[in-house]
N, C-alpha and C positions, 0 to 999 in steps of 0.2 A: 651664904656668907663665905667669902673667900678671905683667908688670912694670909698675909704675906710677911715673911720674915726677911729683913734686909740685914745681912751680916757683912761687914766690910771685909776687904781683902788683905788688910794688914797682917803681917806674919803672926803677930801675937793673938789675932782673932781666929785664925784658921783652925785652931784646936777645937773650937766650938762648933764648927760646921757640921760635923758628923752627928752631934747631939740633935740638931734640928731636922736633919734629913728624915729621920724616922717618923716625924710628925707632918710631913708635907706630901702633897699630891703631885708636885712637879718641881724640878730644880731649874731655876733660871740662872745661868752662869754668864756673867757679863765679862767680856774680854776687850781690852783696849786694842783695837785693830792697828793702831799706829805705833804701839810700843813693842817693836820687834825684839829688843833684847830680853824682855820678860816673857815672851811667848813660850819658851821651853818650860819655865816654871808654871805658867798658867796651864799648860798641857798636863804636866805631872800632877798638879793639884786636882784638875778635873778628872783625870783617870783614877786617881786615888778615891775620890768621891764615888765614881761610878762603880768601882769594885765593892764599895760598902753597901750599895743599894742597887742591885742588878736590874730591878724591874721599874725603877723610878723614871718617868719620862723626863727628858732634858730639852730645854730650850737654851741654845747658846746664842747670846746676843753680842754681835760684833759692833762695838761702839766706835765712834769717831771715824766713821767711813768718809766723812767730808775732808779729812786731813789728806794732803797730797801724798804722804808716805804710807798711808794705810794699806794693809793687805786687802785684796779683794775677797769676796765671799769664798770663792774656790781656793784661794791661797790660804785663807784662814781654816777652811775645812782640812786641808792637807797639813798645815802647821800644827793643828791640834789632834791630828790622827783620828778624826771622827769616823772615817771609813771603817776603822777597826772595831767600833762599837755600834755602828748604825744598824747592823743586822740583828742585834740582840735586844734592842729597846726602841721605844718611840723617841726619835731624836730630830730636832729641828734647829736649823741655823738661820738666823735673821740678822739683817744689817740695820744699824741705826746711824743716822747722820743729822746734823743740824741743817735747817733750811737757811735761806738768805736772811730771814727775820730772826735767826738765833734760836728758833724752836725746833724740836724734833719733827721731821716731816710727818704730817698727819696720817698719810696712808700706811707708813711703816708702823706707827703707833696703833692704828686701828687693826692691822694684821696681827700685831703682837697681842692686843687685847682679845681678839677673836680666838686666837690660838690658846691662850690661857684659859678662856672659858670652856673650850672644848676639852682640855686636859683635866679639868677639875669637874 
């Protein structure tokens, strides 16, 4: 059985994030790839969490890849400074986008599901 905790990103909820990390097998951190102004804050919060749990595997999911102003996967990797932590833990960066039917592209979803099953 895999339990998933979904905790929103609102500022007043962030104080609870650390409480749940100790009870998890992997962190899935969702970042809006098209929200460039908030990426520095997303980076700071991610790195804060990574310092709290140095061995926890991390999957960063770059959402909204279908938006014209979205950062590419490599740009997102750089914007979040993932290279600085990749050598110290299992770290994965995946992209998510909507298909023409409005649903998440199934191959991306399948890759995400397979990865989570491997980590837990």
